[in-house]
MARGU-692672 format. One record per residue (C-alpha): residue in one letter; y, x, z. Coordinates in steps of 0.5 Angstrom, whole numbers, plus 500, padded with zeros to 3 digits. Example, Ala and Ser with C-alpha at 12.3 -4.5 7.8 and 13.67 -1.06 7.14 Angstrom:
2
pt residu=A | py=491 | px=525 | pz=516 $
pt residu=S | py=498 | px=527 | pz=514 $
***
This chain:
236
pt residu=M | py=169 | px=155 | pz=777 $
pt residu=T | py=170 | px=162 | pz=773 $
pt residu=R | py=171 | px=161 | pz=766 $
pt residu=R | py=168 | px=167 | pz=762 $
pt residu=F | py=169 | px=171 | pz=755 $
pt residu=V | py=165 | px=177 | pz=753 $
pt residu=V | py=168 | px=182 | pz=747 $
pt residu=C | py=162 | px=186 | pz=744 $
pt residu=L | py=163 | px=190 | pz=739 $
pt residu=H | py=157 | px=190 | pz=734 $
pt residu=D | py=156 | px=197 | pz=729 $
pt residu=A | py=157 | px=202 | pz=734 $
pt residu=T | py=155 | px=208 | pz=730 $
pt residu=P | py=157 | px=216 | pz=730 $
pt residu=A | py=158 | px=215 | pz=722 $
pt residu=Y | py=165 | px=209 | pz=726 $
pt residu=A | py=166 | px=215 | pz=731 $
pt residu=R | py=173 | px=214 | pz=730 $
pt residu=E | py=173 | px=207 | pz=729 $
pt residu=T | py=169 | px=206 | pz=735 $
pt residu=R | py=175 | px=211 | pz=739 $
pt residu=A | py=179 | px=207 | pz=736 $
pt residu=M | py=178 | px=200 | pz=739 $
pt residu=L | py=176 | px=202 | pz=746 $
pt residu=R | py=182 | px=205 | pz=747 $
pt residu=D | py=186 | px=200 | pz=744 $
pt residu=L | py=181 | px=194 | pz=749 $
pt residu=A | py=181 | px=199 | pz=756 $
pt residu=P | py=187 | px=197 | pz=758 $
pt residu=L | py=185 | px=189 | pz=758 $
pt residu=L | py=179 | px=190 | pz=759 $
pt residu=G | py=177 | px=196 | pz=763 $
pt residu=R | py=169 | px=197 | pz=761 $
pt residu=C | py=167 | px=190 | pz=761 $
pt residu=V | py=166 | px=193 | pz=755 $
pt residu=S | py=159 | px=190 | pz=751 $
pt residu=V | py=157 | px=195 | pz=745 $
pt residu=G | py=152 | px=193 | pz=739 $
pt residu=V | py=148 | px=200 | pz=738 $
pt residu=V | py=146 | px=204 | pz=732 $
pt residu=P | py=140 | px=207 | pz=733 $
pt residu=D | py=140 | px=211 | pz=727 $
pt residu=W | py=145 | px=207 | pz=722 $
pt residu=H | py=141 | px=207 | pz=715 $
pt residu=G | py=136 | px=213 | pz=717 $
pt residu=Q | py=142 | px=219 | pz=716 $
pt residu=W | py=146 | px=217 | pz=723 $
pt residu=P | py=141 | px=217 | pz=729 $
pt residu=L | py=144 | px=217 | pz=736 $
pt residu=T | py=141 | px=223 | pz=737 $
pt residu=A | py=144 | px=228 | pz=733 $
pt residu=H | py=150 | px=225 | pz=736 $
pt residu=P | py=152 | px=226 | pz=744 $
pt residu=D | py=158 | px=226 | pz=745 $
pt residu=Y | py=159 | px=220 | pz=740 $
pt residu=C | py=153 | px=217 | pz=745 $
pt residu=R | py=156 | px=220 | pz=751 $
pt residu=L | py=163 | px=216 | pz=750 $
pt residu=V | py=159 | px=209 | pz=748 $
pt residu=R | py=157 | px=210 | pz=755 $
pt residu=E | py=162 | px=211 | pz=758 $
pt residu=S | py=167 | px=207 | pz=756 $
pt residu=S | py=162 | px=200 | pz=756 $
pt residu=A | py=159 | px=196 | pz=760 $
pt residu=E | py=153 | px=194 | pz=756 $
pt residu=L | py=149 | px=198 | pz=750 $
pt residu=L | py=145 | px=192 | pz=747 $
pt residu=L | py=140 | px=194 | pz=741 $
pt residu=H | py=143 | px=193 | pz=736 $
pt residu=G | py=138 | px=193 | pz=729 $
pt residu=C | py=135 | px=200 | pz=728 $
pt residu=F | py=138 | px=202 | pz=722 $
pt residu=H | py=143 | px=195 | pz=720 $
pt residu=Q | py=140 | px=196 | pz=713 $
pt residu=R | py=135 | px=192 | pz=709 $
pt residu=R | py=129 | px=195 | pz=706 $
pt residu=R | py=125 | px=191 | pz=702 $
pt residu=G | py=126 | px=183 | pz=700 $
pt residu=G | py=132 | px=179 | pz=699 $
pt residu=G | py=136 | px=172 | pz=700 $
pt residu=P | py=143 | px=170 | pz=699 $
pt residu=A | py=145 | px=173 | pz=707 $
pt residu=T | py=143 | px=179 | pz=704 $
pt residu=L | py=148 | px=177 | pz=699 $
pt residu=I | py=154 | px=175 | pz=702 $
pt residu=A | py=153 | px=181 | pz=709 $
pt residu=G | py=151 | px=187 | pz=704 $
pt residu=R | py=144 | px=188 | pz=706 $
pt residu=S | py=146 | px=189 | pz=713 $
pt residu=D | py=141 | px=183 | pz=715 $
pt residu=E | py=135 | px=189 | pz=717 $
pt residu=M | py=131 | px=183 | pz=721 $
pt residu=N | py=130 | px=179 | pz=715 $
pt residu=G | py=124 | px=179 | pz=711 $
pt residu=L | py=119 | px=182 | pz=716 $
pt residu=N | py=113 | px=180 | pz=718 $
pt residu=A | py=111 | px=180 | pz=726 $
pt residu=E | py=108 | px=186 | pz=727 $
pt residu=G | py=114 | px=190 | pz=722 $
pt residu=T | py=119 | px=188 | pz=726 $
pt residu=R | py=115 | px=189 | pz=732 $
pt residu=R | py=115 | px=196 | pz=729 $
pt residu=I | py=122 | px=196 | pz=728 $
pt residu=V | py=125 | px=194 | pz=735 $
pt residu=E | py=120 | px=199 | pz=738 $
pt residu=H | py=122 | px=205 | pz=734 $
pt residu=G | py=129 | px=203 | pz=735 $
pt residu=Q | py=129 | px=203 | pz=742 $
pt residu=R | py=125 | px=209 | pz=742 $
pt residu=V | py=131 | px=212 | pz=739 $
pt residu=F | py=135 | px=208 | pz=743 $
pt residu=T | py=132 | px=211 | pz=750 $
pt residu=E | py=131 | px=219 | pz=747 $
pt residu=A | py=140 | px=216 | pz=748 $
pt residu=F | py=142 | px=214 | pz=753 $
pt residu=G | py=135 | px=216 | pz=758 $
pt residu=E | py=133 | px=209 | pz=758 $
pt residu=P | py=132 | px=202 | pz=754 $
pt residu=A | py=137 | px=197 | pz=752 $
pt residu=R | py=135 | px=190 | pz=756 $
pt residu=G | py=138 | px=186 | pz=750 $
pt residu=F | py=138 | px=185 | pz=743 $
pt residu=V | py=143 | px=183 | pz=737 $
pt residu=A | py=142 | px=181 | pz=730 $
pt residu=P | py=145 | px=185 | pz=725 $
pt residu=A | py=148 | px=180 | pz=720 $
pt residu=W | py=146 | px=175 | pz=727 $
pt residu=Q | py=139 | px=174 | pz=722 $
pt residu=R | py=134 | px=175 | pz=728 $
pt residu=G | py=129 | px=174 | pz=724 $
pt residu=R | py=121 | px=174 | pz=727 $
pt residu=V | py=126 | px=177 | pz=733 $
pt residu=R | py=121 | px=174 | pz=739 $
pt residu=F | py=121 | px=175 | pz=746 $
pt residu=N | py=113 | px=174 | pz=745 $
pt residu=N | py=113 | px=180 | pz=740 $
pt residu=V | py=119 | px=184 | pz=743 $
pt residu=N | py=119 | px=183 | pz=752 $
pt residu=A | py=113 | px=189 | pz=752 $
pt residu=L | py=118 | px=194 | pz=748 $
pt residu=G | py=124 | px=192 | pz=754 $
pt residu=L | py=128 | px=186 | pz=752 $
pt residu=D | py=129 | px=181 | pz=755 $
pt residu=H | py=136 | px=177 | pz=753 $
pt residu=V | py=137 | px=176 | pz=745 $
pt residu=L | py=146 | px=175 | pz=745 $
pt residu=G | py=146 | px=171 | pz=738 $
pt residu=Y | py=153 | px=167 | pz=734 $
pt residu=F | py=150 | px=160 | pz=737 $
pt residu=A | py=147 | px=162 | pz=744 $
pt residu=L | py=144 | px=167 | pz=749 $
pt residu=E | py=137 | px=167 | pz=750 $
pt residu=S | py=133 | px=171 | pz=756 $
pt residu=S | py=126 | px=172 | pz=756 $
pt residu=A | py=127 | px=168 | pz=763 $
pt residu=G | py=128 | px=161 | pz=759 $
pt residu=R | py=136 | px=161 | pz=760 $
pt residu=T | py=141 | px=159 | pz=755 $
pt residu=V | py=148 | px=159 | pz=755 $
pt residu=P | py=151 | px=157 | pz=748 $
pt residu=L | py=157 | px=161 | pz=746 $
pt residu=A | py=164 | px=159 | pz=741 $
pt residu=T | py=162 | px=165 | pz=737 $
pt residu=W | py=169 | px=169 | pz=734 $
pt residu=T | py=168 | px=174 | pz=728 $
pt residu=W | py=173 | px=177 | pz=724 $
pt residu=D | py=167 | px=181 | pz=719 $
pt residu=C | py=163 | px=176 | pz=716 $
pt residu=G | py=161 | px=180 | pz=710 $
pt residu=R | py=161 | px=185 | pz=703 $
pt residu=W | py=169 | px=180 | pz=703 $
pt residu=G | py=175 | px=180 | pz=707 $
pt residu=W | py=177 | px=174 | pz=707 $
pt residu=L | py=171 | px=172 | pz=709 $
pt residu=G | py=173 | px=174 | pz=716 $
pt residu=Y | py=179 | px=168 | pz=717 $
pt residu=I | py=173 | px=163 | pz=716 $
pt residu=G | py=170 | px=167 | pz=721 $
pt residu=H | py=177 | px=167 | pz=726 $
pt residu=G | py=177 | px=159 | pz=724 $
pt residu=I | py=170 | px=158 | pz=726 $
pt residu=G | py=171 | px=161 | pz=733 $
pt residu=W | py=178 | px=158 | pz=734 $
pt residu=L | py=175 | px=151 | pz=732 $
pt residu=S | py=168 | px=152 | pz=737 $
pt residu=Q | py=173 | px=154 | pz=743 $
pt residu=S | py=177 | px=148 | pz=742 $
pt residu=L | py=170 | px=144 | pz=742 $
pt residu=N | py=168 | px=147 | pz=747 $
pt residu=R | py=161 | px=149 | pz=745 $
pt residu=G | py=160 | px=154 | pz=750 $
pt residu=V | py=162 | px=162 | pz=752 $
pt residu=P | py=168 | px=164 | pz=747 $
pt residu=I | py=166 | px=172 | pz=744 $
pt residu=L | py=169 | px=177 | pz=741 $
pt residu=A | py=164 | px=180 | pz=736 $
pt residu=I | py=167 | px=185 | pz=734 $
pt residu=H | py=166 | px=191 | pz=728 $
pt residu=P | py=169 | px=197 | pz=726 $
pt residu=R | py=171 | px=194 | pz=719 $
pt residu=D | py=177 | px=189 | pz=723 $
pt residu=L | py=180 | px=194 | pz=723 $
pt residu=E | py=181 | px=197 | pz=716 $
pt residu=R | py=181 | px=190 | pz=714 $
pt residu=G | py=187 | px=188 | pz=718 $
pt residu=F | py=184 | px=185 | pz=724 $
pt residu=W | py=185 | px=188 | pz=730 $
pt residu=P | py=192 | px=186 | pz=732 $
pt residu=K | py=190 | px=179 | pz=732 $
pt residu=I | py=184 | px=180 | pz=735 $
pt residu=L | py=187 | px=184 | pz=742 $
pt residu=R | py=192 | px=179 | pz=740 $
pt residu=L | py=187 | px=173 | pz=742 $
pt residu=T | py=184 | px=178 | pz=747 $
pt residu=G | py=189 | px=178 | pz=752 $
pt residu=G | py=191 | px=172 | pz=751 $
pt residu=L | py=184 | px=169 | pz=754 $
pt residu=L | py=185 | px=174 | pz=760 $
pt residu=D | py=193 | px=170 | pz=760 $
pt residu=A | py=189 | px=163 | pz=760 $
pt residu=G | py=184 | px=165 | pz=766 $
pt residu=Y | py=178 | px=167 | pz=763 $
pt residu=E | py=175 | px=174 | pz=766 $
pt residu=P | py=172 | px=178 | pz=762 $
pt residu=S | py=163 | px=180 | pz=763 $
pt residu=T | py=158 | px=182 | pz=759 $
pt residu=A | py=152 | px=179 | pz=756 $
pt residu=A | py=147 | px=180 | pz=762 $
pt residu=G | py=153 | px=179 | pz=767 $
pt residu=L | py=153 | px=171 | pz=763 $
pt residu=L | py=145 | px=170 | pz=765 $
pt residu=E | py=147 | px=173 | pz=772 $
pt residu=A | py=152 | px=169 | pz=773 $
pt residu=I | py=147 | px=162 | pz=771 $
pt residu=E | py=143 | px=164 | pz=776 $
pt residu=C | py=148 | px=164 | pz=782 $
***
């Protein structure tokens, strides 16, 4: 049976154009275009994708899958523990069902203008999906949600995941905890390995470790995939 893993670049926004370009460049010799990219339609309400066509072309031509990664990647009201740790990145928290639908709808509108079609998959900022449920967002074009512990589809299919992540919030040292959880989850065979990478991994010094881990998975016989590819594989 083929063993698969996914590398997903979160926080893809023109605000991090330099970091995005560098990371995709370094991954290309290892993965080709088999990278998933979580795109933020309008980072903090100041970086709309539609105003940056060159950036949109970069991520579209350098990846195999584009996911909707919230809309603004910033919580607009209220707060809680996740808000503090994530530096207000838990955008979907604190919204009711209608507010959730409006945020996803707005994100899909900008995403569609930028890329010509809506996103099929969704990955929540700071892993906090709030009230994102298929019964209130699947009419907006989404058919799967990539979470920390599992990939879920609107058809009811679930793929368990072992997620490695290094940008775990406002404090860089949390990345060592994220790395340890990923290592433990994979060691216990909790699910398909997912490497959730972020632009801040470069400045925080985790990028060489991530590249070594990617190469190690390939050497161990794992094949790169996307979120949609994992769901297609279990249908066969």
